[in-house]
Phi, psi and omega in degrees: 000134182294141177293143181238159180297129180246318180215157176215140179210157178227136173242149181241149164234116183267142188260352176198220198314165177299155177258142180294143185285351179252013174279121183272139183238133176236123178244127186223132172250124179240151177274184185298336181265005180087004179289129178286118183258329179208143183201153170212140174238123184201157171267342179058016179065197180269104180279106180277082193234109171235106186055053188224147176270140178226138179110187011283149175250128182282146172259150177281127179279119181257329178216122182276075186283158178285154187296326182294321178286329176294315187294342177258012178266211182211163176236130182240134172239130185224135172245147176236089184279148174258080186125215188252032178298136178233131177256123171242116194199167166246159173216153174241128176251130179233124174246116179267134183253164186292342179268007179093352177277165179227150169249128183216154179197161182228141172234135183240153172075032180275154173218124176237146182205186180298329181269353179213079193273342190219143169225143181241141183232134175287126184295326182294338177266340183269323194267150167245165182242130180235126177230127176054039176077005181250122179279119185247352178201128187234140178226027177294159174294165182303332180279355180281181181286131187213117186217180181302133182098347180273146169242118183258121179258189178093004179267141184224156171268129177280124183283355179266306183258353180069010180278159176267118183229159180270120182249002188289343181266356184085358177272116182285355178067193180236125182260145179296338178283338184121145181073201179274165174295153179236122185243018179304123180089355181284150170284171174262109186269149183241145172242133186262118179295344180252014184291154173254138181160217184269121179277182172078018170274138187228153172270132175270122183283359178261304182264350179075003182276152173276129181221160181276124183258008182276003177229182179302129179307143183243182190295141182248144180295340179274358181109142180069214182256160174303146175236120183255017178303127180088357184279151168282171172267107181269138183246125184247138176285130188230128173056046178239097184296341181266000183289143177282140176125196183259118176270184180093010176268136184233159173268132176270120184284356178268308183252356178074004184281147171279124183225156180273127184253015183268004178255171180299322177255140177282351178096158182285140181252140179294343177276356181110145181070214179252166177301153176241123180266010182303125178083002183276150168279179177255106185268148181239130180242145175285134177220000000 
């Protein structure tokens, strides 16, 4: 029998000022068909939160949906402020299932306000699955905890610059072509915390691209140099024809970014012109 939703909760970590006591908050979990499975509407009183954790806060279970339909659904957080209240925060979502397993995920660096009241997250990109204390699938942001045995999803290929960027936080990053990265048609790429290969690949917290950090930092599309503060150490499979996944990924020796070289264009480089694969190995990514 398929496991079903038993409990749901959300915890917050606020990054600055107090929240107004009349700001209304709505948290909603929907399945793949849009059915509301868990929800809570509350003002939560006056949250006196300056760099403080609050919660967990329980959601009311409205439909005990199966885990497969849940994981392809979405989670929405909405605030309705009376005035200019702004929330800058991280959150953790935990869904407990009837078989004792849990689905959990974290999003960091969110900001909601009167002009940006709602954000929606795909659960399959947000959630990880934990059974008997063993993490078997991870979708935390790059700044989250990432270790051997974890599989981190939420990575996409930008169809404009051909770079590999993290889309799991909802931040579209900055593309060398201009605007945010565009991932329409991209697969969902995975990084293995237990992989063997080349270390020192880093996530840039400015442009969101994966770049090689083992040399002098190079130019970032968001301006200045790449910044890897908060990044995990990503390990990439290099020059292994028997490796599972998609090969044809190259290192750009100009901007240090990992880019896909299997298209007619190598993609726009933040250093000017197109990426250069001179001296690069052939990297393989799980997709």
